[in-house]
Structure formats: structure tokens, C-alpha cells
C-alpha positions as CSV (number, residue, x, y, z in Angstrom):
1,M,-128.7,-3.3,-155.4
2,T,-126.6,-5.4,-153.2
3,T,-128.2,-8.2,-152.1
4,K,-128.1,-8.1,-147.7
5,K,-127.2,-11.3,-146.5
6,A,-126.2,-10.4,-142.7
7,R,-128.7,-10.1,-140.1
8,L,-128.4,-9.3,-136.2
9,D,-131.0,-10.9,-133.5
10,F,-131.6,-9.4,-130.7
11,R,-134.1,-8.9,-127.8
12,L,-135.5,-5.2,-126.1
13,D,-138.1,-4.1,-123.7
14,P,-141.8,-3.2,-125.8
15,E,-141.5,0.3,-124.3
16,V,-138.0,0.8,-126.6
17,K,-139.7,-1.1,-129.1
18,A,-142.3,1.0,-129.4
19,R,-140.2,4.2,-129.8
20,I,-138.3,2.7,-132.4
21,E,-141.7,2.2,-134.4
22,R,-143.2,5.2,-134.2
23,A,-139.8,7.0,-134.9
24,A,-139.0,4.6,-137.8
25,K,-143.2,5.6,-138.7
26,L,-141.9,9.2,-138.4
27,T,-139.1,9.3,-140.7
28,H,-141.0,6.9,-143.2
29,E,-139.2,3.9,-142.8
30,S,-139.3,0.5,-142.0
31,T,-138.4,-0.7,-138.5
32,S,-135.7,-2.5,-139.5
33,G,-134.3,0.2,-141.7
34,F,-134.9,2.7,-139.1
35,V,-132.7,0.7,-136.6
36,V,-130.2,0.0,-139.5
37,H,-129.5,3.7,-140.4
38,A,-129.6,4.5,-136.7
39,A,-127.2,1.7,-136.1
40,A,-124.9,3.0,-138.8
41,A,-124.8,7.0,-138.0
42,A,-124.0,5.2,-133.8
43,A,-120.9,2.8,-134.9
44,D,-119.8,5.9,-137.6
45,H,-119.8,8.4,-134.7
46,V,-117.7,5.4,-131.8
47,L,-115.1,5.0,-134.8
48,A,-115.1,8.3,-135.7
49,R,-114.3,9.5,-132.5
50,A,-110.9,6.6,-132.0
51,D,-109.2,7.7,-134.7
52,V,-108.6,11.0,-132.9
53,T,-107.2,11.9,-130.7
54,M,-108.4,15.2,-128.1
55,M,-105.7,16.7,-125.8
56,P,-105.6,20.5,-124.5
57,A,-104.2,23.1,-127.2
58,E,-101.4,23.7,-124.4
59,Q,-100.8,20.0,-124.9
60,F,-100.9,20.4,-128.8
61,D,-99.0,23.4,-129.0
62,R,-96.1,21.3,-126.4
63,L,-96.5,18.1,-128.8
64,Y,-96.6,20.3,-132.0
65,A,-92.9,22.2,-130.3
66,A,-91.1,19.2,-130.0
67,L,-91.3,17.2,-132.8
68,D,-89.5,20.5,-134.6
69,L,-86.2,19.8,-131.5
70,A,-84.1,17.3,-133.1
71,D,-82.7,14.5,-131.2
72,E,-79.2,14.3,-131.2
73,A,-79.2,10.5,-133.5
74,P,-74.9,9.8,-132.4
75,N,-75.4,6.6,-134.9
76,L,-76.6,8.7,-138.1
77,R,-73.3,11.1,-136.3
78,N,-71.3,8.8,-136.4
79,S,-72.2,6.5,-139.7
80,A,-71.7,10.7,-141.8
81,R,-68.2,11.3,-140.5
82,R,-66.9,7.5,-140.9
83,E,-64.8,6.6,-144.3
84,R,-66.8,6.5,-147.4
85,K,-65.5,3.1,-148.7
86,Y,-67.2,3.5,-152.4
87,I,-66.5,6.1,-154.0
88,R,-69.9,7.5,-156.9
89,E,-67.4,7.8,-160.1
């Protein structure tokens, strides 16, 4: 088991503290354990939402279709047409 060294100190309303303590008892956790688990779950949820881009289905379909359309790449086309300086033997 790793030693926990990081700390968070914060103030809260007595009513909120009482609710947290009651919920911790109901889940058979310490108050600090309950708070850590709840905060970690909330953080995971927020971070997961930050990694996902939500958009309407029609917009997604247009985006997906646009990926299949090749852009004109004049520099690439010109490079491909240019005479080779080196010949592989």
C-alpha cells in the first residue's frame, strides 16, 4: 500500500459536512475516504467529458464525409511530376 502524502484542506457549511458524514456512514467508509472517492469520481467524469467532442449526428456525418474528400495538393502533384535526380539501381 502506498503512503498518502498529498492533502486538501477546505471549508464547508456545517449542513454539507453533516450530509457527507451521513453518506459516508451509509457506505461504511470514513468521511475522508468518502470525500476522496466522490471527488475522484467527479474528476474522472469531468476529464472524460473533456476528451470527447459531442456533436449532432448530421454534423458528424458531414465531418466524416469530408475526411474522404482529398484536397488538391499542388506541391505534392508537382513533386511527383518532377524528373527524379536519383535513380535506384
